[in-house]
MMTF fields as JSON, N, C-alpha, C and O atoms, coordinates in Angstrom:
{
  "mmtfVersion": "1.0.0",
  "mmtfProducer": "UNKNOWN",
  "numBonds": 239,
  "numAtoms": 240,
  "numGroups": 60,
  "numChains": 1,
  "numModels": 1,
  "chainsPerModel": [1],
  "groupsPerChain": [60],
  "chainIdList": ["A"],
  "bondAtomList": [4, 2, 8, 6, 12, 10, 16, 14, 20, 18, 24, 22, 28, 26, 32, 30, 36, 34, 40, 38, 44, 42, 48, 46, 52, 50, 56, 54, 60, 58, 64, 62, 68, 66, 72, 70, 76, 74, 80, 78, 84, 82, 88, 86, 92, 90, 96, 94, 100, 98, 104, 102, 108, 106, 112, 110, 116, 114, 120, 118, 124, 122, 128, 126, 132, 130, 136, 134, 140, 138, 144, 142, 148, 146, 152, 150, 156, 154, 160, 158, 164, 162, 168, 166, 172, 170, 176, 174, 180, 178, 184, 182, 188, 186, 192, 190, 196, 194, 200, 198, 204, 202, 208, 206, 212, 210, 216, 214, 220, 218, 224, 222, 228, 226, 232, 230, 236, 234],
  "bondOrderList": [1, 1, 1, 1, 1, 1, 1, 1, 1, 1, 1, 1, 1, 1, 1, 1, 1, 1, 1, 1, 1, 1, 1, 1, 1, 1, 1, 1, 1, 1, 1, 1, 1, 1, 1, 1, 1, 1, 1, 1, 1, 1, 1, 1, 1, 1, 1, 1, 1, 1, 1, 1, 1, 1, 1, 1, 1, 1, 1],
  "groupList": [{"groupName": "MET", "atomNameList": ["N", "CA", "C", "O"], "elementList": ["N", "C", "C", "O"], "formalChargeList": [0, 0, 0, 0], "bondAtomList": [1, 0, 2, 1, 3, 2], "bondOrderList": [1, 1, 2], "singleLetterCode": "M", "chemCompType": "L-PEPTIDE LINKING"}, {"groupName": "ASN", "atomNameList": ["N", "CA", "C", "O"], "elementList": ["N", "C", "C", "O"], "formalChargeList": [0, 0, 0, 0], "bondAtomList": [1, 0, 2, 1, 3, 2], "bondOrderList": [1, 1, 2], "singleLetterCode": "N", "chemCompType": "L-PEPTIDE LINKING"}, {"groupName": "LYS", "atomNameList": ["N", "CA", "C", "O"], "elementList": ["N", "C", "C", "O"], "formalChargeList": [0, 0, 0, 0], "bondAtomList": [1, 0, 2, 1, 3, 2], "bondOrderList": [1, 1, 2], "singleLetterCode": "K", "chemCompType": "L-PEPTIDE LINKING"}, {"groupName": "VAL", "atomNameList": ["N", "CA", "C", "O"], "elementList": ["N", "C", "C", "O"], "formalChargeList": [0, 0, 0, 0], "bondAtomList": [1, 0, 2, 1, 3, 2], "bondOrderList": [1, 1, 2], "singleLetterCode": "V", "chemCompType": "L-PEPTIDE LINKING"}, {"groupName": "ILE", "atomNameList": ["N", "CA", "C", "O"], "elementList": ["N", "C", "C", "O"], "formalChargeList": [0, 0, 0, 0], "bondAtomList": [1, 0, 2, 1, 3, 2], "bondOrderList": [1, 1, 2], "singleLetterCode": "I", "chemCompType": "L-PEPTIDE LINKING"}, {"groupName": "ASP", "atomNameList": ["N", "CA", "C", "O"], "elementList": ["N", "C", "C", "O"], "formalChargeList": [0, 0, 0, 0], "bondAtomList": [1, 0, 2, 1, 3, 2], "bondOrderList": [1, 1, 2], "singleLetterCode": "D", "chemCompType": "L-PEPTIDE LINKING"}, {"groupName": "PHE", "atomNameList": ["N", "CA", "C", "O"], "elementList": ["N", "C", "C", "O"], "formalChargeList": [0, 0, 0, 0], "bondAtomList": [1, 0, 2, 1, 3, 2], "bondOrderList": [1, 1, 2], "singleLetterCode": "F", "chemCompType": "L-PEPTIDE LINKING"}, {"groupName": "ARG", "atomNameList": ["N", "CA", "C", "O"], "elementList": ["N", "C", "C", "O"], "formalChargeList": [0, 0, 0, 0], "bondAtomList": [1, 0, 2, 1, 3, 2], "bondOrderList": [1, 1, 2], "singleLetterCode": "R", "chemCompType": "L-PEPTIDE LINKING"}, {"groupName": "GLU", "atomNameList": ["N", "CA", "C", "O"], "elementList": ["N", "C", "C", "O"], "formalChargeList": [0, 0, 0, 0], "bondAtomList": [1, 0, 2, 1, 3, 2], "bondOrderList": [1, 1, 2], "singleLetterCode": "E", "chemCompType": "L-PEPTIDE LINKING"}, {"groupName": "ALA", "atomNameList": ["N", "CA", "C", "O"], "elementList": ["N", "C", "C", "O"], "formalChargeList": [0, 0, 0, 0], "bondAtomList": [1, 0, 2, 1, 3, 2], "bondOrderList": [1, 1, 2], "singleLetterCode": "A", "chemCompType": "L-PEPTIDE LINKING"}, {"groupName": "LEU", "atomNameList": ["N", "CA", "C", "O"], "elementList": ["N", "C", "C", "O"], "formalChargeList": [0, 0, 0, 0], "bondAtomList": [1, 0, 2, 1, 3, 2], "bondOrderList": [1, 1, 2], "singleLetterCode": "L", "chemCompType": "L-PEPTIDE LINKING"}, {"groupName": "TRP", "atomNameList": ["N", "CA", "C", "O"], "elementList": ["N", "C", "C", "O"], "formalChargeList": [0, 0, 0, 0], "bondAtomList": [1, 0, 2, 1, 3, 2], "bondOrderList": [1, 1, 2], "singleLetterCode": "W", "chemCompType": "L-PEPTIDE LINKING"}, {"groupName": "PRO", "atomNameList": ["N", "CA", "C", "O"], "elementList": ["N", "C", "C", "O"], "formalChargeList": [0, 0, 0, 0], "bondAtomList": [1, 0, 2, 1, 3, 2], "bondOrderList": [1, 1, 2], "singleLetterCode": "P", "chemCompType": "L-PEPTIDE LINKING"}, {"groupName": "THR", "atomNameList": ["N", "CA", "C", "O"], "elementList": ["N", "C", "C", "O"], "formalChargeList": [0, 0, 0, 0], "bondAtomList": [1, 0, 2, 1, 3, 2], "bondOrderList": [1, 1, 2], "singleLetterCode": "T", "chemCompType": "L-PEPTIDE LINKING"}, {"groupName": "GLN", "atomNameList": ["N", "CA", "C", "O"], "elementList": ["N", "C", "C", "O"], "formalChargeList": [0, 0, 0, 0], "bondAtomList": [1, 0, 2, 1, 3, 2], "bondOrderList": [1, 1, 2], "singleLetterCode": "Q", "chemCompType": "L-PEPTIDE LINKING"}, {"groupName": "TYR", "atomNameList": ["N", "CA", "C", "O"], "elementList": ["N", "C", "C", "O"], "formalChargeList": [0, 0, 0, 0], "bondAtomList": [1, 0, 2, 1, 3, 2], "bondOrderList": [1, 1, 2], "singleLetterCode": "Y", "chemCompType": "L-PEPTIDE LINKING"}, {"groupName": "SER", "atomNameList": ["N", "CA", "C", "O"], "elementList": ["N", "C", "C", "O"], "formalChargeList": [0, 0, 0, 0], "bondAtomList": [1, 0, 2, 1, 3, 2], "bondOrderList": [1, 1, 2], "singleLetterCode": "S", "chemCompType": "L-PEPTIDE LINKING"}, {"groupName": "GLY", "atomNameList": ["N", "CA", "C", "O"], "elementList": ["N", "C", "C", "O"], "formalChargeList": [0, 0, 0, 0], "bondAtomList": [1, 0, 2, 1, 3, 2], "bondOrderList": [1, 1, 2], "singleLetterCode": "G", "chemCompType": "PEPTIDE LINKING"}],
  "groupTypeList": [0, 1, 2, 3, 4, 5, 6, 4, 7, 8, 9, 2, 9, 8, 10, 0, 2, 3, 1, 11, 12, 13, 2, 2, 14, 13, 4, 1, 15, 13, 0, 3, 3, 3, 3, 10, 16, 10, 3, 3, 9, 3, 6, 10, 17, 17, 10, 5, 15, 10, 6, 16, 16, 4, 10, 2, 9, 6, 4, 4],
  "groupIdList": [1, 2, 3, 4, 5, 6, 7, 8, 9, 10, 11, 12, 13, 14, 15, 16, 17, 18, 19, 20, 21, 22, 23, 24, 25, 26, 27, 28, 29, 30, 31, 32, 33, 34, 35, 36, 37, 38, 39, 40, 41, 42, 43, 44, 45, 46, 47, 48, 49, 50, 51, 52, 53, 54, 55, 56, 57, 58, 59, 60],
  "secStructList": [7, 2, 2, 2, 2, 2, 2, 2, 2, 2, 2, 2, 2, 2, 2, 2, 2, 7, 7, 7, 7, 7, 2, 2, 2, 2, 2, 2, 2, 2, 2, 2, 2, 2, 2, 2, 2, 2, 2, 2, 2, 2, 2, 2, 2, 2, 2, 2, 2, 2, 2, 2, 2, 2, 2, 2, 2, 2, 6, 7],
  "xCoordList": [14.091, 13.336, 11.823, 11.056, 11.406, 9.977, 9.428, 8.274, 10.273, 9.82, 9.539, 8.58, 10.362, 10.167, 8.863, 8.094, 8.621, 7.396, 6.178, 5.168, 6.265, 5.158, 4.896, 3.746, 5.975, 5.82, 5.103, 4.198, 5.496, 4.865, 3.388, 2.545, 3.07, 1.662, 0.842, -0.271, 1.413, 0.699, 0.537, -0.502, 1.57, 1.476, 0.387, -0.383, 0.327, -0.709, -2.099, -3.033, -2.238, -3.531, -3.94, -5.112, -3.0, -3.311, -3.689, -4.598, -3.009, -3.336, -4.731, -5.382, -5.185, -6.534, -7.599, -8.737, -7.237, -8.171, -8.265, -9.177, -7.346, -7.303, -8.5, -8.858, -9.109, -10.229, -9.66, -9.486, -9.373, -8.751, -9.777, -10.938, -9.354, -10.301, -10.619, -9.829, -11.806, -12.19, -11.444, -10.794, -11.555, -10.892, -11.438, -10.677, -12.754, -13.38, -12.895, -12.61, -12.798, -12.305, -10.855, -10.488, -10.049, -8.643, -8.508, -7.69, -9.298, -9.26, -9.72, -9.111, -10.79, -11.294, -10.258, -10.021, -9.647, -8.645, -7.439, -6.877, -7.049, -5.927, -6.249, -5.401, -7.467, -7.862, -7.884, -7.492, -8.335, -8.339, -6.914, -6.666, -5.98, -4.585, -3.995, -3.296, -4.257, -3.725, -4.287, -3.534, -5.597, -6.225, -5.712, -5.377, -5.647, -5.153, -3.688, -3.282, -2.901, -1.497, -1.388, -0.56, -2.21, -2.188, -2.645, -2.067, -3.665, -4.148, -3.058, -2.822, -2.401, -1.338, -0.174, 0.408, 0.171, 1.259, 0.948, 1.817, -0.283, -0.676, -0.661, -0.196, -1.165, -1.173, 0.247, 0.529, 1.133, 2.504, 3.24, 4.054, 2.946, 3.53, 3.069, 3.854, 1.797, 1.274, 1.911, 2.247, 2.079, 2.758, 4.209, 4.699, 4.873, 6.251, 6.335, 7.202, 5.42, 5.397, 5.104, 5.749, 4.142, 3.775, 4.948, 5.274, 5.569, 6.673, 7.892, 8.574, 8.172, 9.304, 9.009, 9.918, 7.752, 7.387, 7.534, 8.026, 7.114, 7.266, 8.739, 9.133, 9.543, 10.974, 11.626, 12.458, 11.245, 11.81, 11.387, 12.18, 10.157, 9.658, 10.291, 10.565, 10.533, 11.016, 12.529, 13.125, 13.134, 14.564, 15.422, 16.459, 15.012, 15.841, 15.453, 16.039],
  "yCoordList": [-29.935, -30.221, -30.159, -29.777, -30.523, -30.5, -29.083, -28.86, -28.113, -26.717, -26.239, -25.501, -26.648, -26.263, -26.849, -26.163, -28.106, -28.764, -28.11, -27.886, -27.8, -27.114, -25.739, -25.341, -25.021, -23.702, -23.811, -23.026, -24.762, -24.936, -25.293, -24.777, -26.157, -26.521, -25.315, -25.09, -24.546, -23.372, -22.312, -21.658, -22.147, -21.184, -21.6, -20.763, -22.88, -23.378, -23.167, -22.793, -23.404, -23.212, -21.743, -21.433, -20.852, -19.415, -18.99, -18.179, -19.525, -19.167, -19.658, -19.056, -20.731, -21.218, -20.275, -20.272, -19.474, -18.537, -17.215, -16.424, -16.976, -15.702, -15.6, -16.564, -14.423, -14.159, -13.576, -12.363, -14.445, -14.021, -13.309, -13.714, -12.238, -11.543, -12.408, -13.253, -12.158, -12.876, -12.286, -11.246, -12.971, -12.495, -11.122, -10.239, -10.948, -9.677, -8.552, -7.452, -8.817, -7.815, -7.441, -6.266, -8.435, -8.175, -7.306, -6.387, -7.582, -6.778, -5.349, -4.39, -5.203, -3.868, -3.074, -1.901, -3.703, -3.012, -2.618, -1.537, -3.492, -3.185, -1.997, -1.131, -1.95, -0.831, 0.481, 1.527, 0.427, 1.627, 2.134, 3.335, 1.23, 1.624, 2.212, 3.224, 1.605, 2.097, 3.48, 4.381, 3.661, 4.943, 6.034, 7.129, 5.747, 6.747, 7.083, 8.235, 6.093, 6.347, 7.27, 8.181, 7.043, 7.903, 9.316, 10.285, 9.448, 10.776, 11.534, 12.712, 10.874, 11.521, 11.88, 12.956, 11.005, 11.281, 12.502, 13.348, 12.597, 13.742, 15.019, 16.06, 14.944, 16.103, 16.587, 17.779, 15.682, 16.075, 16.559, 17.479, 15.933, 16.398, 17.798, 18.614, 18.08, 19.426, 20.455, 21.555, 20.111, 21.024, 21.268, 22.396, 20.223, 20.353, 21.288, 22.159, 21.085, 21.941, 23.399, 24.319, 23.599, 24.939, 25.64, 26.778, 24.973, 25.589, 25.827, 26.841, 24.911, 25.141, 26.307, 27.059, 26.463, 27.608, 28.907, 29.896, 28.916, 30.118, 30.447, 31.609, 29.449, 29.685, 30.225, 31.13, 29.667, 30.15, 31.595, 32.39, 31.934, 33.291, 34.327, 35.435, 34.024, 35.018, 34.987, 36.018, 33.849, 33.748, 33.822, 34.486, 33.175, 33.141, 34.268, 34.401],
  "zCoordList": [19.325, 18.114, 18.381, 17.497, 19.563, 19.9, 19.886, 19.522, 20.291, 20.286, 18.87, 18.644, 17.923, 16.524, 15.998, 15.325, 16.303, 15.842, 16.487, 15.818, 17.788, 18.458, 17.843, 17.655, 17.534, 16.916, 15.576, 15.291, 14.767, 13.45, 13.615, 12.881, 14.554, 14.788, 15.242, 14.768, 16.169, 16.667, 15.581, 15.491, 14.758, 13.663, 12.679, 12.206, 12.377, 11.464, 12.065, 11.354, 13.364, 14.029, 13.995, 13.779, 14.204, 14.147, 12.732, 12.553, 11.735, 10.35, 9.959, 9.104, 10.57, 10.28, 10.859, 10.391, 11.874, 12.489, 11.731, 11.974, 10.832, 10.124, 9.184, 8.508, 9.153, 8.258, 6.963, 6.844, 6.001, 4.758, 3.875, 3.83, 3.163, 2.27, 1.051, 0.63, 0.507, -0.707, -1.901, -1.8, -3.019, -4.237, -4.638, -5.036, -4.533, -4.895, -3.982, -4.455, -2.679, -1.742, -2.048, -2.011, -2.346, -2.653, -3.888, -3.911, -4.916, -6.136, -5.836, -6.31, -5.052, -4.709, -3.92, -4.209, -2.934, -2.127, -2.977, -2.803, -3.889, -4.779, -5.668, -5.881, -6.186, -7.04, -6.241, -6.758, -5.004, -4.163, -3.969, -4.068, -3.696, -3.491, -4.767, -4.708, -5.908, -7.183, -7.495, -7.867, -7.349, -7.655, -6.716, -7.167, -5.421, -4.479, -4.738, -4.591, -5.12, -5.448, -6.656, -6.667, -7.665, -8.848, -8.508, -9.001, -7.68, -7.285, -6.531, -6.8, -5.603, -4.841, -5.765, -5.627, -6.694, -7.631, -8.497, -8.708, -8.999, -9.819, -8.983, -9.447, -7.763, -6.877, -6.594, -6.714, -6.223, -5.926, -7.178, -7.112, -8.311, -9.561, -9.905, -10.386, -9.658, -9.9, -8.987, -9.428, -7.726, -6.804, -7.24, -7.184, -7.665, -8.119, -9.329, -9.404, -10.264, -11.451, -11.064, -11.567, -10.18, -9.74, -9.059, -9.396, -8.116, -7.386, -8.272, -8.121, -9.19, -10.086, -11.038, -11.388, -11.456, -12.289, -11.52, -12.062, -10.269, -9.439, -9.24, -9.335, -8.967, -8.785, -10.058, -10.002, -11.195, -12.451, -12.719, -13.224, -12.388, -12.661, -11.767, -12.229, -10.521, -9.59, -9.351, -9.039, -9.491, -9.177, -10.436, -10.446, -11.445, -12.665, -13.61, -14.685]
}
């Protein structure tokens, strides 16, 4: 049981050392992820449309 208590104490001490991002940083990072995800989705969707159009034109 002492090992469990020691682990919890050490985990709490380590979490106190963590440099947590501010609310503004978290919002900015989230917006970057959302925007990049949308850009990649549009790019891949465009490639899919292009390749399917090429396949339809030449194969079908």
